[in-house]
Residue, then its C-alpha position, 0 to 999 in steps of 0.5 A: x499499500x505504502x509502494x502505491x502511494x509514493x507511486x501516486x505521489x511521484x505520478x502527480x510531481x511529475x504531471x504538475x511539473x508537467x502542466x506548470x513547465x507546459x506554457x515555458x517550453x514554447x518560450x524556451x525552445x523559440x528562444x533557442x531557436x532563435x539563438x541557433x538560427x543567429x548563430x547559423x546566420x552569423x556562420x553562413x556569413x563567416x564561410x561566404x567570406x571565405x568563399x566556402x559555400x555551405x547549405x543553411x540547412x547543413x549548419x542548421x545540422x552541425x549546430x544541432x547534431x554537434x551537442x548532442x552527439x558530444x553529450x551523447x558520448x561523454x554519456x556513454x564514457x564517463x555516466x554522469x549527467x553533469x559532463x554529458x550537460x558540459x559535453x553538449x555546451x562545449x558541443x554547441x560552441x563547437x562549430x562557431x570554434x571550428x569556423x573561427x580557426x579556419x578564419x584565423x588559419x586563412x588570414x596567416x596563409x594570406x598574410x604569408x602570401x602578400x609579399x610575393x603576391x605585392x612582388x607579382x604585382x610590382x614586376x606587372x606595373x614595371x612591365x608596363x601593365x595598369x594596376x588592374x591588369x597587374x591583379x589579374x596577373x595576380x589573381x591567375x598566379x598566385x593560388x587562394x585565398x589572395x587569388x580568391x579575394x583579389x579576383x572579387x576586386x576584379x569581379x566587382x571593378x566589373x560591374x561598376x564599383x570603383x577599384x578605392x571602395x574594393x580595396x575598402x572592402x577588402x580591408x573590412x573583410x580581413x582586418x589585417x595590419x599589413x593589408x591595410x597598411x597596403x591598401x592605404x598605401x595604395x590609395x595614397x599613391x593614386x590620388x598623389x601620384x606616386x610611384x607604385x613600385x617603389x611604395x611595393x618594394x619598401x613594403x615587401x623590405x618591411x613585411x620580411x623584416x617583421x617576419x624575420x623579427x617575429x620569427x627571431x621572437x618566437x625562437x627566443x621566447x620558446x624556453x618559457x612558453x615550453x615551461x609556461x605548458x610544462x608548468x600549467x600540466x605539471x599539477x594535473x598529472x600530479x593529481x592524476x598519479x596520485x589518484x591512481x595509486x591511492x583515490x583516497x588521498x584527497x580525502x582529508x582535503x575535501x572532507x573539511x572547510x579548510x581543505x576545500x577552501x586550500x583546494x579552490x585557492x589552489x585552482x585559481x592561482x594555478x588559472x592565474x599563473x597560466x594566464x600570466x606566464x602566457x602574458x609574459x611570453x607573448x610579445x606583441x609587434 
């Protein structure tokens, strides 16, 4: 009789929760759909700027499946709801992170091609070609992404957009300091009648020297960065190693108020140390 009463109480409890939450569920679902649609639109715009054509339906599918798959895998591996929820949150952010990394890699590749592209344009100008014709040579000779970006300038120029506006749009798309310097130099030289070949030659020398300086700084700070990585990973490895041999080793810390406070302080100091090491080992030019 007691078991039947408990079952009835549970049924009534679930029914009450469902009736209370039923008006809220459509509101929450609508908010989630709007947030997802906003992220998909942003991702579609970023991919379009990288000349990657992905259907909107596929992007919706990726944003939907990513948290579900990661949460399911975490549940199968760890059998803990908290870890599954965390994995689902990571999966929700994963597509945007992947697209951001693709954008960063594409910009780095564009930057590495910029000096060669300037040399091609400079040689074409010395050969008597116009600036538009020099860009056509660059598009034919260079691989993506630089050929894609300057090819878009040519297409915009053919439909009536001025070269100055196309270059400004290119600068707004990529937002790179080096490219901004090149575009500003081109615009000033075209307005004042300057020699673009000399401008490009000086820019190429500047970019090469800047690249060498960055490589030297990376080499000199390599030891500090390696020390930072080792010191960041060492506490985690130590805790894992101790728990492997003795799972009760940290019980005295977890079961007392002072122990939990010390563990919290240790975690905070670890995070602060990692951030400070990363800050000190990075030199911006």
